[in-house]
VMD Tcl script that draws the C-alpha trace (Angstrom):
set ca {
  {132.74 94.86 186.58}
  {133.73 95.91 183.06}
  {137.25 94.67 183.71}
  {135.93 91.29 184.83}
  {133.79 90.88 181.72}
  {136.74 91.70 179.47}
  {139.12 89.14 180.99}
  {140.17 86.10 179.00}
  {140.07 83.15 179.31}
  {136.52 82.55 180.49}
  {137.85 80.23 183.21}
  {139.64 83.20 184.82}
  {136.39 85.17 184.86}
  {134.66 82.21 186.53}
  {137.33 81.97 189.24}
  {137.28 85.70 190.00}
  {133.47 85.87 189.91}
  {133.35 83.27 192.71}
  {135.05 85.69 195.11}
  {132.97 88.77 194.36}
  {130.28 88.91 197.03}
  {130.85 86.74 200.08}
  {134.20 85.37 199.02}
  {135.14 81.77 198.50}
  {136.84 79.34 200.86}
  {140.34 78.13 199.98}
  {139.33 74.52 199.24}
  {136.35 75.58 197.13}
  {138.51 78.05 195.18}
  {141.10 75.40 194.41}
  {138.41 72.95 193.29}
  {136.89 75.65 191.09}
  {140.31 76.31 189.51}
  {140.80 72.62 188.78}
  {137.35 72.40 187.17}
  {137.43 75.74 185.32}
  {140.86 75.24 183.76}
  {140.59 71.46 183.29}
  {143.68 70.84 185.40}
  {144.49 67.57 187.07}
  {144.43 67.97 190.83}
  {147.90 69.45 190.96}
  {148.30 71.88 193.87}
  {151.24 73.57 192.12}
  {148.98 74.92 189.34}
  {146.52 76.36 191.85}
  {149.29 77.77 194.03}
  {150.90 79.50 191.05}
  {147.64 81.07 189.85}
  {146.70 82.14 193.39}
  {150.11 83.77 193.83}
  {149.79 85.65 190.53}
  {146.26 86.85 191.29}
  {147.26 87.83 194.84}
  {150.35 89.71 193.62}
  {148.22 91.57 191.09}
  {145.78 92.45 193.89}
  {142.81 90.69 192.27}
  {142.39 88.11 195.05}
  {142.81 89.12 198.68}
  {142.71 86.79 201.67}
  {140.12 87.75 204.33}
  {140.26 85.26 207.17}
  {139.20 81.91 205.74}
  {138.01 83.25 202.38}
  {139.39 84.81 199.23}
  {137.72 88.00 197.99}
  {137.96 89.43 194.50}
  {139.19 93.03 194.20}
  {139.25 94.51 190.72}
  {139.99 98.10 189.88}
}
mol new
graphics top color blue
foreach p $ca { graphics top sphere $p radius 0.5 }
foreach p [lrange $ca 0 end-1] q [lrange $ca 1 end] { graphics top cylinder $p $q radius 0.2 }
display resetview
């Protein structure tokens, strides 16, 4: 949790916080990214961030939801 609180920008914390407990569905996660970062609805931005977070191991796909894994 300390790692999550230390992350910048705040929008990244908001996105990762969404997947902590029950996880977040793909569509809801993409909408949250668009809103949190102020992006236009460009799937490429969301895809790139998802790929980076997945590669880092911070977001993991579990069935139909994304779960946050920090630490």
